[in-house]
C-alpha positions in Angstrom: -13.8 111.1 96.3 -15.7 113.2 93.9 -15.1 112.1 90.2 -12.6 114.3 88.4 -11.2 115.8 91.6 -7.9 115.0 93.2 -8.0 114.1 96.9 -5.9 112.7 99.7 -6.5 109.0 99.8 -5.1 108.5 103.3 -7.7 110.9 104.7 -10.5 108.9 103.1 -9.0 105.6 104.4 -8.6 107.2 107.9 -12.2 108.3 107.8 -13.3 104.6 107.9 -11.8 104.5 111.5 -13.8 107.5 112.6 -17.0 106.1 110.9 -16.6 102.8 112.7 -16.3 104.5 116.1 -19.3 106.7 115.3 -21.4 103.7 114.3 -20.5 101.5 117.3 -22.7 101.6 120.3 -19.8 101.8 122.7 -16.0 102.3 122.8 -14.0 99.7 120.9 -10.9 97.6 121.4 -8.3 97.9 118.7 -8.9 94.4 117.3 -12.6 95.0 116.9 -12.1 98.5 115.4 -9.6 97.1 112.9 -12.0 94.4 111.9 -14.8 96.9 111.4 -12.6 98.9 109.1 -11.3 95.8 107.2 -7.7 96.8 107.9 -4.8 95.4 110.0 -4.5 96.3 113.6 -1.1 97.9 113.0 -2.5 100.1 110.2 -5.6 101.1 112.3 -3.3 101.9 115.2 -1.3 104.4 113.2 -4.4 106.3 112.3 -5.6 106.2 115.9 -2.3 107.7 117.1 -2.7 110.7 114.7 -6.4 111.1 115.5 -5.6 111.2 119.2 -3.1 113.9 118.7 -5.8 116.2 117.3 -8.5 115.1 119.6 -10.7 113.2 117.1 -10.1 110.0 119.1 -9.6 109.3 122.8 -8.4 106.1 124.5 -9.5 105.1 128.0 -6.3 104.3 129.9 -8.2 101.9 132.2 -9.8 99.8 129.4 -7.6 100.6 126.4 -10.8 101.1 124.4 -11.0 103.8 121.8 -13.9 106.3 121.3 -14.6 109.6 119.6 -12.6 112.4 121.3 -13.4 116.0 122.2 -12.6 117.4 118.8 -15.1 115.0 117.2 -17.8 116.0 119.7 -17.1 119.7 119.0 -17.4 119.2 115.3 -20.7 117.3 115.7 -22.1 119.9 118.0 -21.1 122.7 115.6 -22.9 120.9 112.8 -26.0 120.4 114.9 -26.0 124.0 116.0 -26.1 125.2 112.4 -29.3 123.4 111.6 -32.0 125.9 110.8 -34.5 124.5 113.3 -32.1 124.8 116.2 -31.7 128.6 115.7 -35.3 129.1 116.8 -34.9 126.6 119.6 -31.8 128.3 120.9 -33.6 131.6 121.0 -36.6 130.0 122.8 -34.2 128.5 125.3 -32.6 131.8 126.0 -35.9 133.6 126.5 -37.1 130.8 128.8 -33.9 131.0 130.8 -34.3 134.7 131.3 -38.0 134.3 132.3 -37.5 131.6 134.9 -34.0 132.5 136.1 -32.7 128.9 135.8 -30.6 126.9 133.4 -32.3 125.7 130.2 -31.0 123.3 127.6 -31.9 121.6 124.3 -31.6 117.9 123.6 -31.9 115.9 120.4 -32.0 112.2 119.8 -28.8 110.3 118.7 -27.9 106.7 118.3 -26.6 106.7 121.8 -29.6 108.4 123.3 -30.7 112.0 124.0 -27.7 114.4 123.7 -27.4 117.9 125.0 -26.7 120.3 122.2 -27.2 123.7 123.7 -27.3 125.3 127.2 -28.4 128.7 128.5 -27.4 129.9 132.0 -28.9 132.9 133.7 -26.7 135.9 134.5 -27.0 135.3 138.2 -25.5 131.8 137.7 -21.8 131.9 136.7 -21.7 128.3 135.7 -24.0 125.9 133.9 -25.0 123.4 136.5 -25.6 119.7 136.0 -25.3 119.6 132.2 -22.5 119.7 129.7 -22.6 120.1 125.9 -22.4 116.6 124.4 -23.7 114.8 127.5 -25.7 111.7 126.6 -28.6 111.5 129.1 -29.8 108.0 130.4 -33.3 107.0 129.3 -34.3 105.4 132.6 -33.1 107.9 135.2 -32.9 111.4 133.7 -35.8 113.8 132.9 -34.5 114.2 129.4 -34.2 110.4 128.8 -37.7 109.9 130.2 -39.1 112.5 127.9 -37.6 110.9 124.8 -38.5 107.4 126.0 -42.1 108.4 126.6 -42.8 109.9 123.2 -40.4 108.1 120.8 -41.5 104.7 119.3 -40.3 101.8 121.4 -38.4 100.3 118.5 -36.4 103.5 118.1 -35.2 103.4 121.7 -34.9 99.6 122.1 -31.2 99.4 121.4 -30.3 102.2 123.8 -32.5 100.7 126.5 -30.9 97.3 126.1 -27.4 98.8 126.4 -28.4 100.8 129.4 -29.9 97.8 131.2 -26.7 95.9 130.5 -24.4 98.6 131.7 -26.4 99.3 134.9 -27.8 96.0 136.0 -27.8 97.0 139.7 -29.7 100.3 139.3 -33.4 99.9 140.2 -34.4 102.5 137.6 -32.7 100.6 134.9 -34.5 97.4 136.0 -37.8 99.3 135.6 -37.1 99.7 131.9 -38.9 96.5 131.1 -42.5 95.2 131.1 -45.6 96.8 132.6 -43.6 98.8 135.2 -41.8 100.7 132.4 -45.0 101.2 130.4 -46.8 102.6 133.5 -43.9 105.1 134.1 -44.0 106.3 130.5 -47.7 106.7 130.6 -47.3 108.9 133.7 -44.7 111.0 131.9 -47.1 111.6 129.0 -49.9 112.4 131.4 -47.7 115.0 133.1 -46.6 116.4 129.8 -42.9 116.3 130.6 -40.1 114.1 131.9 -39.0 114.9 135.5 -36.1 113.9 137.8 -35.0 114.8 141.3 -31.3 114.3 141.9 -30.3 113.5 138.3 -28.0 114.5 136.6 -26.6 115.4 140.0 -27.9 115.4 143.6 -29.7 118.5 144.7 -31.0 119.3 141.2 -34.6 119.2 139.9 -34.9 118.7 136.1 -37.8 118.9 133.7 -37.8 118.1 130.0 -40.8 119.2 127.8 -41.3 117.6 124.3 -41.2 119.6 121.1 -42.9 118.1 118.0 -42.9 118.6 114.3 -45.7 118.6 111.7 -45.9 114.8 111.7 -46.2 114.6 115.5 -42.7 113.3 115.8 -40.6 114.3 118.8 -37.7 116.4 117.5 -36.4 118.2 120.6 -36.4 118.2 124.4 -36.6 121.6 126.1 -34.8 121.1 129.4 -35.1 123.2 132.6 -33.2 122.6 135.8 -32.1 124.2 139.0 -31.3 123.6 142.7 -34.1 121.9 144.5 -34.2 124.7 147.2 -34.9 127.4 144.6 -36.5 125.5 141.6 -40.3 125.3 141.6 -40.6 121.8 140.4 -44.4 121.5 141.1 -46.5 120.3 138.3 -48.5 123.2 137.0 -46.2 125.6 138.8 -44.6 128.7 137.2 -41.6 126.9 135.6 -43.8 124.0 134.3 -46.2 126.5 132.8 -43.5 128.6 131.2 -41.7 125.6 129.8 -44.9 124.1 128.5 -45.7 127.4 126.7 -42.3 127.6 125.2 -42.3 124.0 124.0 -45.8 124.5 122.5 -44.6 127.6 120.7 -41.6 125.8 119.3 -43.8 122.9 118.2 -45.9 125.4 116.2 -42.7 126.8 114.6 -41.8 123.2 113.6 -45.3 122.8 112.0 -47.1 120.9 114.8 -50.9 121.0 114.4 -51.6 121.6 118.0 -49.9 123.0 121.0 -49.9 120.0 123.3 -47.8 116.8 123.4 -49.0 113.7 121.7 -50.9 111.5 124.1 -48.9 108.3 123.4 -45.7 107.2 121.8 -47.6 104.5 119.8 -50.0 106.9 118.1 -49.7 107.2 114.4 -48.0 110.4 113.2 -50.4 113.3 112.7 -50.7 114.7 109.2 -50.9 118.4 108.4 -54.5 119.2 107.5 
């Protein structure tokens, strides 16, 4: 509460519940959530009931675990959409969508991994295919995830990779997220200049994700393009790749990047403006 101003204490207490859910890597059981908030389970449950009624919290009926709900996601996306930098990125995504005739999207990094914060669909496509606002993309199997994994520092993605490997122990791509095999795959992504995937986020789709950098050489956005494999030119150096590379480079310049191309390696020290 700000000094000298009256507030509603119950709202501030209830916020602790939302903050605990936002800070947790996964959905939480009631007992763990209550412990994180330093309150009794009965008290935490009363707040959860109210938050569920307005969509700030959702409970999985199969596991009884609680997580942030659709209203919380909508608020977060609205906040992200109002960042000044995203205004230019949204305009670039719209222009690229019109130029290539396929869906485009923007992704930013979050504590859970790359998250889709904007989508553009061409007029000939009545529905956005394959992506939803608020979707968190897996690092090991999605084009978006591979883009972020290739250019972000390993320590920044380590926790997300660990959770992904634990959640998907049977998936070959998740098993590759370790050792020299993973390093080789990420080097290939950097050499290509974009993350790619065929059949992810859904079968029959080809997806690319090109990196956008700021003045320090830090990856700040992923520019996503995707479409049906029968119609999408997913060839390296093809029309879509060239158009997306150009759009990502132009965006990087708007963010103050010193050059138009992606950084050669995630471990390189940040570039300084000269």
